[in-house]
C-alpha positions in Angstrom: -6.0 24.2 15.3 -2.5 23.8 16.7 -1.9 27.6 17.1 -5.0 28.2 19.2 -4.8 25.0 21.3 -8.0 23.4 20.1 -7.2 19.9 21.4 -10.5 18.3 20.6 -10.5 19.6 17.0 -6.9 18.6 16.7 -7.7 15.0 17.6 -10.6 14.9 15.2 -8.4 16.3 12.4 -5.5 13.8 13.1 -8.0 10.9 13.1 -9.2 12.0 9.8 -5.7 12.3 8.5 -4.8 8.9 10.0 -7.6 7.1 8.1 -7.3 9.1 4.9 -3.6 9.4 4.8 -3.3 8.2 1.1 -5.5 11.1 0.0 -4.0 13.7 2.4 -0.4 13.1 1.3 -1.4 13.4 -2.4 -3.2 16.7 -1.8 -1.9 20.1 -2.8 -2.6 21.4 0.7 -0.3 19.0 2.3 2.7 20.7 0.7 1.8 23.9 2.6 1.6 22.6 6.2 4.0 23.8 8.7 6.9 21.6 9.8 5.4 21.2 13.3 2.2 19.9 11.7 4.1 17.7 9.3 6.0 16.1 12.3 2.7 15.6 14.1 1.2 13.8 11.1 4.3 11.6 10.4 4.6 10.6 14.0 1.0 9.0 14.2 0.9 5.5 15.2 -1.8 4.9 12.6 -1.4 6.0 8.9 -3.2 4.1 6.3 -0.4 4.2 3.6 3.1 2.8 3.2 6.3 4.1 4.7 7.5 4.5 1.1 4.6 6.9 0.3 5.2 8.7 3.6 8.9 9.3 2.7 8.1 10.4 -0.8 5.4 12.8 0.4 7.9 14.3 3.0 10.4 14.9 0.2 7.7 16.5 -1.9 6.8 18.7 1.1 10.5 19.7 1.6 11.0 20.5 -2.2 7.9 22.7 -2.1 9.0 24.6 1.0 12.5 25.2 -0.6 10.9 26.3 -3.8 8.9 28.9 -1.8 12.3 30.2 -0.7 13.6 30.4 -4.3 15.4 27.1 -4.3 14.3 25.4 -7.6 16.7 22.4 -7.5 17.6 21.5 -4.0 20.2 18.9 -3.3 19.5 15.8 -1.2 21.4 17.4 1.7 19.2 20.6 1.5 16.1 18.3 1.5 17.5 16.5 4.5 18.2 19.8 6.4 14.6 21.0 5.7 13.2 17.8 7.0 15.3 17.8 10.1 14.2 15.3 12.8 10.8 14.7 10.9 12.9 12.1 9.0 13.3 9.9 12.2 9.5 9.5 12.4 9.6 7.6 9.1 9.7 3.9 10.0 12.3 2.8 7.5 13.2 -0.3 9.8 9.8 -1.7 9.2 10.4 -2.1 5.5 12.0 -5.2 3.9 15.7 -4.8 3.0 14.7 -4.9 -0.7 12.2 -2.1 -0.3 14.6 0.1 1.7 17.4 -0.5 -0.9 15.2 0.5 -3.8 14.1 3.7 -2.1 17.3 5.0 -0.7 20.3 3.4 -2.6 20.6 6.3 -5.0 19.7 9.1 -2.5 21.9 11.1 -0.1 18.9 12.2 2.1 19.9 9.4 4.6 23.6 9.2 5.6 25.7 6.1 5.0 25.8 5.3 8.7 21.9 5.7 8.9 21.5 3.2 5.9 23.8 0.8 7.5 21.9 0.8 10.9 18.6 0.3 9.1 20.1 -2.6 7.1 21.3 -4.3 10.2 17.9 -3.9 11.8 15.9 -5.3 8.8 18.2 -8.3 8.4 18.9 -9.2 12.1 16.5 -7.0 14.2 19.5 -5.8 16.1 19.0 -2.2 17.2 22.4 -0.5 17.0 23.0 2.3 19.3 23.1 4.9 16.5 19.7 3.8 15.0 17.3 6.9 15.5 14.4 5.8 13.3 11.2 4.4 14.9 11.3 0.6 14.7 7.7 -0.2 15.6 5.2 -0.9 12.9 2.3 1.5 12.7 -1.0 -0.1 14.0 -3.3 -0.6 11.1 -5.7 -3.5 11.2 -6.0 -5.1 7.8 -9.0 -7.2 7.0 -8.7 -10.0 4.4 -11.9 -10.6 2.2 -11.7 -14.0 0.7 -13.7 -14.7 -2.3 -12.2 -18.0 -3.7 -10.9 -21.3 -2.3 -8.0 -23.0 -4.1 -8.9 -25.6 -6.7 -6.9 -28.8 -7.1 -8.4 -29.5 -10.4 -7.9 -26.3 -12.5 -4.6 -24.6 -12.9 -4.2 -21.1 -14.3 -2.1 -20.3 -17.4 -1.1 -16.9 -18.8 -0.8 -15.6 -22.3 1.0 -12.4 -23.0 -1.3 -9.4 -23.0 -4.2 -11.2 -21.3 -5.5 -10.1 -17.9 -7.6 -11.5 -15.0 -10.1 -9.0 -13.6 -12.9 -8.8 -11.1 -15.3 -5.9 -10.4 -16.6 -5.1 -6.9 -18.9 -2.7 -5.2 -18.4 -1.7 -1.6 -21.2 -1.2 0.9 -19.1 1.1 3.1 -16.0 3.2 2.7 -12.8 1.3 3.0 -9.2 1.5 2.0 -7.8 -1.0 -0.5 -4.3 -1.8 0.5 -3.6 -5.0 -1.6 -4.8 -8.1 -3.2 -4.1 -11.8 -2.8 -3.0 -13.7 -5.8 -2.3 -17.4 -6.3 1.4 -18.3 -6.8 3.0 -20.9 -9.0 2.2 -24.6 -8.6 6.0 -24.9 -8.1 8.7 -22.5 -7.0 8.6 -19.6 -9.4 8.6 -15.9 -9.9 5.8 -13.9 -11.7 5.8 -10.3 -12.8 2.6 -8.4 -11.9 0.8 -5.3 -13.0 -2.2 -4.4 -10.9 -4.6 -1.7 -12.0 -7.5 -0.4 -10.2 -10.1 1.1 -12.5 -13.1 3.3 -11.9 -15.1 2.9 -15.1 -12.3 2.9 -17.8 -10.0 5.3 -15.9 -7.0 4.0 -14.1 -7.1 5.0 -10.4 -4.0 3.2 -9.3 -1.3 1.1 -10.9 1.4 -1.1 -9.2 4.1 -2.9 -11.0 6.0 -5.6 -9.0 7.0 -9.2 -8.8 5.7 -12.2 -6.8 7.9 -15.1 -5.7 6.2 -18.4 -4.7 7.3 -21.8 -3.3 4.5 -23.9 -4.7 2.1 -23.2 -1.8 -1.6 -23.1 -2.4 -1.9 -20.1 0.0 -2.6 -16.8 -1.8 0.2 -14.3 -1.7 -0.4 -10.7 -0.6 0.6 -8.2 -3.2 0.4 -4.7 -1.9 -0.6 -1.6 -3.8 2.0 1.1 -4.4 -0.3 3.5 -2.7 -3.5 2.4 -0.7 -6.7 3.7 -2.3 -9.8 5.1 -0.5 -12.9 3.3 -1.9 -16.0 5.3 -1.2 -19.2 3.4 -0.1 -21.6 2.3 -2.9 -19.0 2.8 -5.6 -17.9 0.2 -8.2 -14.4 -0.5 -9.2 -12.4 -3.1 -11.3 -9.3 -4.8 -10.3 -7.1 -5.9 -13.2 -4.1 -8.2 -12.8 -1.6 -8.8 -15.7 0.5 -11.8 -14.6 3.5 -13.0 -16.5 5.1 -16.4 -15.7 4.4 -20.1 -15.3 1.2 -21.8 -14.3 -0.4 -20.9 -11.0 -3.0 -22.3 -8.7 -6.6 -21.0 -9.2 -9.7 -20.9 -7.1 -13.4 -21.5 -7.0 -16.0 -19.3 -5.2 -15.8 -19.7 -1.5 -19.2 -20.8 -0.1 -17.9 -20.3 3.6 -16.2 -17.0 2.7 -19.3 -15.5 1.1 -21.2 -15.9 4.4 -18.6 -14.0 6.5 -19.4 -10.5 7.8 -16.4 -9.0 5.9 -17.4 -10.6 2.6 -20.9 -9.1 2.9 -19.4 -5.6 2.8 -18.4 -6.1 -0.9 -20.4 -7.5 -3.8 -18.3 -9.1 -6.7 -19.2 -9.0 -10.3 -17.8 -10.4 -13.5 -16.4 -7.8 -15.9 -15.7 -7.4 -19.6 -12.1 -6.3 -18.6 -11.1 -9.9 -18.0 -9.6 -11.7 -21.0 -7.9 -14.6 -19.2 -11.0 -16.4 -17.7 -11.4 -14.9 -14.2 -14.9 -14.2 -13.3 -17.1 -14.0 -10.2 -17.0 -17.8 -9.7 -13.4 -18.8 -10.4 -9.9 -17.9 -11.5 -7.4 -15.5 -9.9 -7.6 -12.6 -7.4 -8.9 -14.8 -4.5 -8.5 -12.0 -1.9 -8.7 -8.3 -1.2 -6.9 -6.7 1.7 -8.7 -3.6 3.1 -8.9 -1.3 6.0 -12.5 -0.7 7.2 -13.7 2.5 8.7 -14.2 0.8 12.1 -10.6 -0.4 12.2 -8.9 2.7 11.1 -7.9 4.7 14.3 
């Protein structure tokens, strides 16, 4: 494709990679691409996955390349050298300072000066002269599918070990990037485990925390890695929430008539043990990227 100058084919391949990045980065074949192709991919303005996943995938690529050369236990500095200027295409400045710290605090792949420059940008948006990383966010249009409207009558309580769950079936291929959850009825922090199931098998798991200020507006909780949901397939979202009482919702009559809502059918599921069903409870929103908004 690149070697023989097939530009039309190259564009088609990059569009495919852009939309299915979560799958491509996790594939075995990704580890074998050339450095030029890696840079071409990582520099795309649209990649439907997180910068964290991109960075981790680039490190995995570098380790594989070094292993092919006989280096079974490369240092962070050797990984850095192998990546070269590909590293600057990873958009660390678009992360939150907390995300960036968790990803790089114990790693020497980035230098101390580079970490400092990224921290300054994430906190103040000041672009220091030494900052070499791309600061623009990748263009990915996320669609919010709302299924519930907040209820002033019923609040939602949590008992250890119980979970809220909802099943859904898609009418077209889409990428699930996150879910909306109701926060506490007053300022609070909740610990969240999100699982995406296909049948009884776990496709994705995310462990995180959610901080709320008492607002009734759902809070976006992103998946650790976006997941491609094929058309006409049924999955189940399971949320294990630990913390104080939250707001809850009832089925949204207006939302159910929207164009986006009609792309998904929701079902109650036996996986729920805390009361959420198709008509009420938690998980009021899904965040997705549709095939028509990918690239």
